[in-house]
C-alpha positions as CSV (number, residue, x, y, z in Angstrom):
1,M,0.7,-21.7,-83.3
2,T,0.8,-17.9,-83.2
3,S,-0.2,-15.8,-80.3
4,T,-3.2,-14.6,-82.4
5,E,-4.5,-18.1,-82.7
6,H,-4.3,-18.5,-78.9
7,T,-6.1,-15.2,-78.2
8,L,-9.6,-15.8,-76.9
9,G,-11.9,-13.1,-78.1
10,A,-15.1,-12.1,-76.4
11,R,-17.2,-13.7,-79.1
12,Q,-15.3,-17.0,-78.6
13,D,-16.2,-16.9,-75.0
14,T,-19.7,-18.2,-76.0
15,A,-18.3,-21.3,-77.8
16,P,-15.8,-24.0,-76.7
17,P,-12.3,-23.4,-77.9
18,A,-11.0,-25.9,-80.4
19,D,-7.8,-26.6,-78.5
20,R,-8.4,-29.8,-76.6
21,R,-5.2,-29.3,-74.6
22,R,-7.3,-27.2,-72.1
23,W,-8.7,-30.5,-70.6
24,F,-5.2,-31.9,-70.2
25,A,-4.1,-28.7,-68.6
26,L,-7.1,-28.9,-66.3
27,A,-6.2,-32.4,-65.2
28,I,-2.6,-31.2,-64.4
29,V,-3.6,-28.1,-62.4
30,M,-6.3,-30.1,-60.6
31,T,-3.6,-32.6,-59.7
32,A,-1.6,-29.8,-58.1
33,A,-4.6,-28.6,-56.2
34,F,-5.2,-32.2,-55.1
35,M,-1.6,-32.4,-53.8
36,D,-2.1,-29.3,-51.8
37,L,-5.4,-30.5,-50.3
38,V,-4.1,-33.9,-49.5
39,D,-0.9,-32.5,-47.9
40,V,-3.0,-30.5,-45.4
41,T,-5.3,-33.4,-44.4
42,I,-2.6,-36.1,-44.5
43,V,-0.5,-34.1,-42.0
44,N,-3.4,-33.6,-39.6
45,I,-4.1,-37.4,-39.3
46,A,-0.4,-38.1,-38.6
47,I,0.2,-35.4,-36.0
48,P,0.1,-37.7,-33.0
49,S,2.5,-40.1,-34.7
50,I,4.9,-37.3,-35.6
51,Q,4.8,-36.0,-32.0
52,E,5.6,-39.5,-30.6
53,D,8.3,-40.5,-33.1
54,A,10.1,-37.2,-33.7
55,G,9.8,-36.1,-30.1
56,A,8.1,-32.8,-31.1
57,S,6.8,-30.6,-28.4
58,L,3.2,-29.3,-28.5
59,G,4.5,-25.9,-29.8
60,Q,6.4,-27.6,-32.6
61,I,3.3,-29.7,-33.5
62,Q,1.3,-26.5,-33.8
63,W,4.0,-25.0,-36.0
64,I,4.0,-28.0,-38.3
65,T,0.4,-27.1,-39.3
66,A,0.4,-23.3,-38.6
67,G,3.8,-22.7,-40.1
68,Y,2.6,-24.0,-43.5
69,A,-0.6,-21.8,-43.2
70,L,1.5,-18.7,-42.3
71,A,3.8,-19.1,-45.3
72,F,0.9,-20.0,-47.5
73,A,-1.2,-17.0,-46.5
74,A,1.7,-14.5,-46.6
75,G,2.8,-15.5,-50.1
76,L,-0.5,-16.1,-51.9
77,I,-1.2,-12.6,-53.1
78,T,2.3,-12.2,-54.3
79,G,2.2,-15.5,-56.0
80,G,-1.0,-14.5,-57.9
81,R,0.5,-11.2,-59.0
82,L,3.7,-12.8,-60.1
83,G,1.7,-15.2,-62.3
84,D,-0.1,-12.2,-63.8
85,I,3.3,-10.5,-64.6
86,H,5.6,-13.4,-65.5
87,G,3.2,-16.0,-66.8
88,R,0.9,-18.3,-64.9
89,R,2.4,-21.5,-66.4
90,R,5.9,-20.4,-65.5
91,L,4.9,-19.7,-61.9
92,F,2.9,-22.9,-61.6
93,L,5.8,-25.0,-62.8
94,L,8.2,-23.2,-60.4
95,G,5.8,-23.7,-57.5
96,I,5.1,-27.3,-58.1
97,G,8.9,-28.0,-58.5
98,G,9.6,-26.2,-55.2
99,F,6.7,-27.9,-53.5
100,T,8.1,-31.3,-54.5
101,L,11.6,-30.4,-53.2
102,A,10.1,-29.2,-49.9
103,S,8.2,-32.4,-49.6
104,A,11.4,-34.3,-49.9
105,L,13.0,-32.2,-47.2
106,C,10.0,-32.8,-44.9
107,G,10.3,-36.6,-45.5
108,F,14.0,-36.7,-44.7
109,A,13.9,-34.1,-41.8
110,A,16.4,-35.0,-39.2
111,G,14.4,-33.5,-36.3
112,P,11.3,-31.4,-35.5
113,E,13.1,-28.1,-36.1
114,M,14.0,-29.1,-39.7
115,L,10.5,-30.4,-40.2
116,V,9.0,-27.1,-39.2
117,A,11.4,-25.2,-41.5
118,S,10.6,-27.5,-44.4
119,R,6.9,-27.1,-43.8
120,I,7.3,-23.3,-44.0
121,L,9.2,-23.7,-47.3
122,Q,6.5,-26.0,-48.5
123,G,3.8,-23.4,-47.7
124,G,5.8,-20.8,-49.6
125,M,6.0,-22.9,-52.7
126,A,2.4,-23.8,-52.5
127,A,1.7,-20.0,-52.5
128,L,3.4,-19.8,-55.9
129,M,1.5,-22.8,-57.2
130,V,-2.1,-22.6,-55.9
131,P,-3.1,-19.2,-57.2
132,Q,-2.2,-20.2,-60.7
133,V,-4.7,-23.1,-60.6
134,L,-7.9,-20.9,-60.6
135,S,-6.2,-18.3,-62.8
136,I,-5.3,-20.8,-65.5
137,V,-8.9,-22.2,-65.4
138,H,-10.4,-18.7,-65.5
139,A,-8.1,-17.7,-68.4
140,T,-8.5,-20.9,-70.4
141,F,-12.2,-21.9,-70.2
142,P,-15.1,-19.9,-71.6
143,A,-17.9,-18.8,-69.3
144,H,-20.4,-21.4,-70.2
145,E,-17.9,-24.2,-69.4
146,R,-16.8,-22.9,-66.1
147,G,-19.7,-24.2,-64.1
148,K,-18.7,-27.7,-65.2
149,V,-15.1,-27.0,-64.4
150,F,-15.8,-25.6,-60.9
151,G,-18.0,-28.6,-60.3
152,L,-15.0,-30.8,-61.0
153,F,-13.0,-28.6,-58.7
154,G,-15.5,-29.2,-55.9
155,A,-15.3,-32.9,-56.5
156,I,-11.5,-32.7,-56.3
157,V,-11.9,-30.9,-52.9
158,G,-14.0,-33.8,-51.7
159,L,-11.6,-36.4,-53.1
160,G,-8.7,-34.7,-51.5
161,A,-10.6,-34.7,-48.2
162,V,-11.2,-38.4,-48.6
163,S,-7.8,-39.4,-49.7
164,G,-5.7,-37.3,-47.3
165,P,-6.8,-38.8,-43.9
166,L,-7.2,-42.3,-45.3
167,L,-3.8,-42.2,-47.1
168,G,-2.1,-40.6,-44.1
169,A,-3.6,-43.3,-41.9
170,L,-2.5,-46.2,-44.1
171,L,1.0,-44.9,-44.6
172,T,1.4,-44.3,-40.9
173,E,0.0,-47.7,-40.0
174,W,2.1,-49.5,-42.6
175,N,5.4,-47.9,-41.4
176,L,6.9,-48.5,-44.8
177,F,10.6,-49.4,-44.6
178,G,10.5,-48.3,-41.0
179,L,10.0,-44.7,-42.0
180,Q,7.1,-44.1,-39.6
181,W,5.3,-41.0,-40.7
182,R,7.8,-39.8,-43.4
183,P,6.0,-41.4,-46.4
184,I,3.1,-39.0,-46.0
185,F,5.5,-36.4,-47.5
186,L,7.6,-38.6,-49.8
187,I,4.5,-39.7,-51.7
188,N,4.4,-36.2,-53.2
189,L,7.6,-36.8,-55.1
190,P,6.5,-39.0,-58.0
191,V,3.2,-37.0,-58.4
192,G,5.1,-33.7,-58.5
193,V,7.7,-34.9,-61.0
194,V,5.0,-36.2,-63.4
195,A,2.9,-33.0,-63.1
196,L,6.0,-30.9,-63.7
197,F,6.8,-32.8,-66.9
198,L,3.2,-32.8,-68.3
199,G,2.6,-29.2,-67.3
200,R,5.5,-28.0,-69.5
201,R,3.8,-29.8,-72.5
202,F,0.1,-29.1,-72.1
203,I,-0.4,-25.8,-70.1
204,T,-0.7,-22.8,-72.3
205,E,1.0,-19.7,-71.0
206,S,-1.2,-16.7,-70.1
207,R,-0.5,-13.4,-68.4
208,A,-2.1,-10.0,-67.9
209,P,-2.3,-7.9,-71.1
210,K,-0.8,-4.8,-69.5
211,A,2.8,-4.6,-68.4
212,L,2.8,-4.9,-64.6
213,K,5.5,-4.6,-62.0
214,L,5.8,-6.4,-58.7
215,D,4.8,-4.1,-55.9
216,L,7.6,-4.8,-53.4
217,V,6.3,-2.3,-50.8
218,G,2.9,-4.0,-51.0
219,V,4.5,-7.4,-50.6
220,S,6.4,-6.2,-47.5
221,L,3.3,-4.7,-45.9
222,V,1.1,-7.8,-46.6
223,T,3.7,-10.1,-45.2
224,L,4.4,-8.0,-42.1
225,G,0.7,-7.5,-41.4
226,L,-0.1,-11.2,-41.7
227,L,2.9,-12.2,-39.5
228,M,2.0,-9.6,-36.8
229,L,-1.5,-11.0,-36.7
230,L,-0.9,-14.8,-37.0
231,Y,2.4,-15.3,-35.2
232,P,1.1,-14.2,-31.7
233,L,-2.1,-16.3,-32.2
234,T,0.0,-19.3,-33.0
235,R,2.4,-19.0,-30.2
236,G,0.2,-17.1,-27.7
237,R,-0.8,-20.1,-25.5
238,E,2.7,-21.6,-25.5
239,L,4.1,-18.3,-24.2
240,G,1.3,-17.6,-21.8
241,W,-0.4,-14.9,-23.9
242,P,2.2,-12.1,-23.3
243,L,1.4,-8.4,-23.6
244,W,3.6,-8.0,-26.7
245,G,1.3,-10.5,-28.5
246,Y,-1.8,-8.3,-28.1
247,V,0.2,-5.2,-29.0
248,C,1.5,-7.0,-32.1
249,M,-2.0,-8.1,-33.2
250,A,-3.4,-4.5,-32.7
251,G,-0.5,-3.1,-34.7
252,A,-1.3,-5.4,-37.6
253,L,-4.5,-3.4,-38.1
254,G,-2.4,-0.3,-38.6
255,V,-0.2,-2.1,-41.1
256,F,-3.2,-3.2,-43.1
257,A,-4.6,0.4,-43.0
258,A,-1.2,1.6,-44.3
259,L,-1.4,-1.1,-47.0
260,V,-4.8,0.1,-48.3
261,A,-3.6,3.7,-48.4
262,Y,-0.4,2.8,-50.2
263,E,-2.2,0.5,-52.7
264,R,-4.6,3.3,-53.6
265,R,-1.7,5.7,-54.4
266,K,0.1,2.9,-56.3
267,A,-3.0,2.2,-58.5
268,A,-3.4,5.9,-59.3
269,R,0.3,6.3,-60.1
270,D,1.2,3.4,-62.4
271,G,-1.7,0.9,-62.3
272,S,0.3,-1.9,-60.8
273,P,-0.8,-2.4,-57.2
274,L,-0.3,-5.8,-55.5
275,I,-3.9,-5.8,-54.4
276,E,-6.5,-4.5,-56.9
277,L,-8.7,-2.7,-54.5
278,S,-11.3,-2.1,-57.2
279,L,-12.2,-5.8,-56.9
280,F,-13.8,-5.0,-53.6
281,R,-16.3,-2.7,-55.4
282,V,-17.6,-5.9,-57.0
283,K,-20.3,-7.0,-54.5
284,S,-20.0,-10.7,-55.3
285,F,-16.2,-10.6,-54.7
286,A,-16.4,-8.6,-51.5
287,A,-19.1,-10.8,-50.0
288,G,-17.4,-14.0,-51.1
289,I,-14.1,-12.9,-49.5
290,A,-15.9,-12.4,-46.2
291,V,-17.5,-15.8,-46.4
292,Q,-14.2,-17.5,-47.3
293,T,-12.4,-15.9,-44.3
294,V,-15.0,-17.0,-41.8
295,F,-15.4,-20.4,-43.3
296,G,-11.6,-20.9,-43.0
297,V,-11.8,-20.2,-39.3
298,A,-14.5,-22.9,-38.9
299,L,-12.5,-25.5,-40.8
300,G,-9.2,-24.6,-39.0
301,I,-10.9,-25.2,-35.6
302,F,-12.8,-28.4,-36.6
303,F,-10.2,-30.5,-38.4
304,L,-7.4,-30.2,-35.8
305,V,-9.7,-30.7,-32.8
306,W,-11.4,-33.6,-34.5
307,T,-8.1,-35.4,-35.1
308,L,-6.9,-34.9,-31.5
309,Y,-10.3,-35.9,-30.2
310,M,-10.3,-39.3,-32.0
311,Q,-6.7,-40.2,-31.6
312,R,-5.7,-38.7,-28.2
313,G,-9.1,-38.5,-26.5
314,L,-10.8,-41.8,-27.7
315,G,-7.5,-43.6,-28.2
316,W,-8.2,-44.6,-31.8
317,S,-5.4,-45.6,-34.2
318,P,-4.7,-43.4,-37.2
319,L,-6.3,-45.9,-39.5
320,R,-9.6,-46.0,-37.6
321,A,-9.6,-42.2,-37.4
322,G,-9.0,-42.0,-41.1
323,L,-11.7,-44.5,-42.0
324,T,-14.2,-42.7,-39.7
325,G,-13.8,-39.6,-41.9
326,V,-14.6,-41.3,-45.2
327,P,-18.4,-40.7,-45.0
328,F,-17.7,-37.0,-44.5
329,S,-15.4,-36.8,-47.4
330,L,-17.7,-38.7,-49.8
331,A,-20.6,-36.5,-48.8
332,V,-18.5,-33.4,-49.6
333,S,-17.5,-34.7,-53.0
334,T,-21.0,-35.8,-54.0
335,A,-22.8,-32.6,-52.8
336,A,-20.1,-30.4,-54.4
337,G,-20.8,-31.9,-57.8
338,M,-24.6,-31.7,-57.4
339,S,-24.6,-28.1,-56.2
340,V,-22.8,-26.6,-59.2
341,Q,-24.3,-28.8,-61.9
342,K,-27.9,-29.1,-60.8
343,L,-28.9,-27.0,-57.7
344,V,-27.2,-23.6,-58.0
345,P,-28.4,-23.0,-61.6
346,R,-32.0,-23.5,-60.4
347,F,-32.0,-22.1,-56.9
348,G,-29.0,-19.8,-56.9
349,R,-27.8,-18.3,-53.5
350,K,-30.3,-20.4,-51.6
351,V,-28.1,-23.5,-52.1
352,L,-25.1,-21.9,-50.4
353,R,-27.2,-20.6,-47.5
354,A,-28.8,-24.1,-47.1
355,G,-25.3,-25.5,-47.1
356,A,-24.4,-23.4,-44.1
357,L,-27.6,-24.5,-42.2
358,V,-27.1,-28.1,-43.1
359,M,-23.5,-28.1,-42.0
360,A,-24.5,-26.4,-38.7
361,A,-27.2,-29.0,-38.2
362,G,-24.5,-31.8,-38.6
363,V,-22.3,-30.1,-36.0
364,L,-25.1,-29.9,-33.5
365,L,-26.0,-33.5,-34.1
366,Y,-22.3,-34.4,-33.5
367,I,-22.3,-32.5,-30.2
368,W,-25.4,-34.4,-29.1
369,E,-24.0,-37.8,-30.0
370,S,-20.6,-37.1,-28.4
371,H,-22.4,-36.0,-25.2
372,R,-24.6,-39.0,-25.2
373,Y,-22.1,-41.7,-25.9
374,G,-18.9,-40.2,-24.5
375,L,-15.8,-42.4,-24.6
376,S,-17.9,-45.4,-25.8
377,I,-18.9,-43.7,-29.1
378,A,-18.3,-45.9,-32.2
379,S,-17.3,-44.9,-35.7
380,W,-20.7,-45.9,-37.2
381,Q,-22.4,-43.6,-34.7
382,M,-20.4,-40.7,-36.1
383,A,-21.4,-41.5,-39.7
384,L,-24.7,-39.6,-39.7
385,P,-23.5,-36.2,-38.3
386,L,-20.4,-36.5,-40.6
387,V,-22.5,-37.1,-43.7
388,V,-24.8,-34.2,-42.8
389,M,-21.8,-31.9,-42.2
390,G,-20.1,-33.1,-45.4
391,A,-23.2,-32.5,-47.5
392,G,-23.5,-29.0,-46.1
393,M,-19.8,-28.2,-46.8
394,G,-20.2,-29.6,-50.4
395,L,-23.1,-27.3,-51.1
396,I,-20.8,-24.4,-50.2
397,V,-17.3,-25.0,-51.5
398,A,-17.7,-25.3,-55.3
399,P,-20.3,-22.6,-56.0
400,L,-18.7,-20.2,-53.6
401,T,-15.5,-20.1,-55.7
402,D,-17.5,-19.5,-58.8
403,A,-19.5,-16.7,-57.1
404,V,-16.3,-14.9,-56.0
405,L,-14.5,-15.0,-59.3
406,S,-17.3,-14.7,-61.8
407,E,-17.5,-11.0,-62.2
408,V,-13.7,-10.4,-61.8
409,P,-12.0,-9.1,-65.0
410,R,-9.6,-11.7,-66.3
411,E,-6.6,-9.4,-66.2
412,H,-6.9,-9.4,-62.4
413,A,-7.6,-13.2,-62.2
414,G,-4.2,-13.9,-60.5
415,S,-4.6,-11.1,-57.9
416,A,-8.2,-12.2,-57.2
417,S,-7.2,-15.9,-56.8
418,G,-4.4,-15.0,-54.5
419,L,-6.8,-13.0,-52.3
420,I,-9.3,-15.8,-52.2
421,N,-6.8,-18.3,-51.1
422,T,-5.1,-15.8,-48.8
423,V,-8.2,-15.0,-46.8
424,Q,-9.1,-18.7,-46.5
425,Q,-5.7,-19.5,-45.2
426,M,-5.8,-16.5,-42.9
427,G,-9.1,-17.8,-41.6
428,N,-7.6,-21.3,-41.3
429,A,-4.6,-19.9,-39.3
430,L,-6.9,-17.9,-37.1
431,G,-8.9,-21.0,-36.5
432,L,-5.7,-22.9,-35.5
433,G,-4.8,-20.1,-33.2
434,L,-8.3,-20.2,-31.6
435,V,-7.8,-23.9,-30.9
436,S,-5.6,-22.7,-28.0
437,V,-8.6,-21.0,-26.6
438,V,-11.6,-23.1,-27.5
439,F,-10.0,-26.5,-27.0
440,F,-6.7,-26.5,-25.1
441,G,-7.9,-23.8,-22.8
442,V,-10.8,-26.1,-21.8
443,I,-8.9,-29.4,-21.3
444,G,-6.1,-27.9,-19.2
445,D,-2.3,-28.7,-19.2
446,R,-1.8,-31.3,-16.5
447,L,-4.0,-34.3,-16.9
448,T,-3.7,-37.8,-15.4
449,P,-4.2,-40.7,-17.9
450,A,-7.7,-41.2,-16.5
451,Q,-8.6,-37.6,-17.1
452,V,-7.4,-37.3,-20.7
453,G,-10.3,-39.0,-22.4
454,P,-13.2,-37.1,-20.6
455,A,-11.3,-33.8,-20.9
456,F,-10.8,-34.3,-24.7
457,V,-14.4,-35.2,-25.2
458,N,-15.5,-32.1,-23.2
459,G,-13.0,-29.9,-25.2
460,F,-14.3,-31.3,-28.5
461,E,-17.9,-30.5,-27.7
462,H,-16.9,-27.0,-26.6
463,A,-15.0,-26.4,-29.8
464,L,-18.0,-27.6,-31.9
465,W,-20.2,-25.0,-30.3
466,W,-17.9,-22.4,-31.6
467,V,-18.0,-24.0,-35.1
468,A,-21.8,-24.0,-35.0
469,G,-21.8,-20.3,-34.1
470,I,-19.4,-19.4,-36.9
471,L,-21.6,-21.3,-39.4
472,G,-24.5,-19.2,-38.3
473,A,-22.5,-16.0,-39.1
474,I,-21.6,-17.5,-42.5
475,F,-25.4,-18.0,-43.2
476,L,-26.0,-14.3,-42.5
477,L,-23.0,-13.1,-44.6
478,M,-24.2,-15.1,-47.6
479,S,-27.2,-12.8,-47.9
480,A,-24.9,-10.4,-49.7
481,L,-24.0,-12.9,-52.4
482,P,-25.6,-12.7,-55.9
483,K,-29.1,-14.3,-56.0
484,R,-28.5,-16.0,-59.3
485,P,-25.8,-18.5,-60.5
486,A,-22.5,-16.6,-61.0
487,Q,-21.7,-18.2,-64.3
488,H,-24.9,-16.9,-65.8
489,V,-24.1,-13.4,-64.7
490,E,-20.7,-13.6,-66.3
491,G,-22.0,-15.1,-69.5
492,A,-24.3,-12.2,-69.9
493,G,-21.3,-10.0,-70.5
494,A,-19.9,-11.9,-73.4
495,D,-20.3,-9.0,-75.8
496,A,-17.9,-6.8,-73.8
497,P,-14.7,-5.7,-75.6
498,A,-12.1,-8.4,-75.6
499,A,-9.4,-6.2,-74.2
500,E,-11.5,-5.6,-71.1
501,K,-12.1,-9.3,-70.4
502,E,-9.3,-11.5,-71.7
503,P,-5.6,-11.8,-70.9
504,E,-3.1,-12.5,-73.6
505,L,-2.4,-16.2,-74.1
506,V,1.1,-16.9,-75.2
507,A,2.1,-20.0,-77.2
């Protein structure tokens, strides 16, 4: 096929393309997104086992999760822009190949230091892979199909949330071939190899229509600013919150200010900035970015604290903890599909705001049940608050992505996707950093065996109050999102010139 035959004109945006390969491509990129989601949740459930078997310190355990988030956040914007420049399929395949290799290194790590280093590499490779997922979807599917596609994406989010903890629990409990926790990483190998092979065959290459250059100064400033902000948060408690940490975090604000000034000059000079600042003039994008950041903070706090509460505080096995989370994950998956397909087209922004309130209600119910039952709480008693929380989260995750990207010009799809994922990972890393304050700061460092359980229960409830407050802030921020379904807004612009909306698709 010629490149002309692969060019999606503005008129074609109102009718399904004839090329059925787009659905195979969707399955492949969704598999990659699934790998990333599972990798995060599967590690959380195995943290106590890794700490015991590998002899990892508390600081190293924090770095196993936060190191991935740091590398992921620092590289996402760059990964998105590289996809715009060199081709989204090419970067996707490079990322998934590197992610698979890093997973093997994690699985065969000789000690906690190697595991931390391999997790950082894995996060960097995910930063090349993940931004291309939404970019490929945005560039391949017409506006009227994207609601269905993002509904599927929301379902994959829920499925990943289900599969990660459960799969991690099973693999840890089974202790396959005496490998302890290592199979939670090694399971990525066959999936990655298959996705790499099929991706070369079915994903159509796409890139920005204009010749762009990588903004190396922008890359350096973004990476430096994120590290100055997140590194002290991650290690602050371990080092006793030294003065240099506060100075470093304050200095990060200056670096970000310099980044904005430089990117403005770069855009005016040659039109190839790393961050397309004009995106923030799009109300839906700016509001959605704020919501994504704060939502990431809430999730970063909840999932790590929840895992420690069940396994260290209540003394549950990884399998029991994983099975306890199934109702939550099923609720996320179900509500995500319903929100995009049925609820958002009818009620618009009200669905997302309702999701924040429903999730907050589930958190408050969880606090009440934990306080009432204490150490004797059973898995079935957690089911109701987890279902309510999961339903609220599902109402948010899928339509929020559509709302953020819907009015973004396609030539900036990679940059926008990188920003979306970056701010969510920044929020997640901030949440992980705040765990030192809202959880570990409450339970204390030196506990007798009899004190561990009650202290972890108390710390869990304290952390959930923070999560509830953050969800209240999200509810307020959502008032700035578009009132109507995002895909309808985008479809209304189908008659715009093709050059303004579509990237070149290369055979």
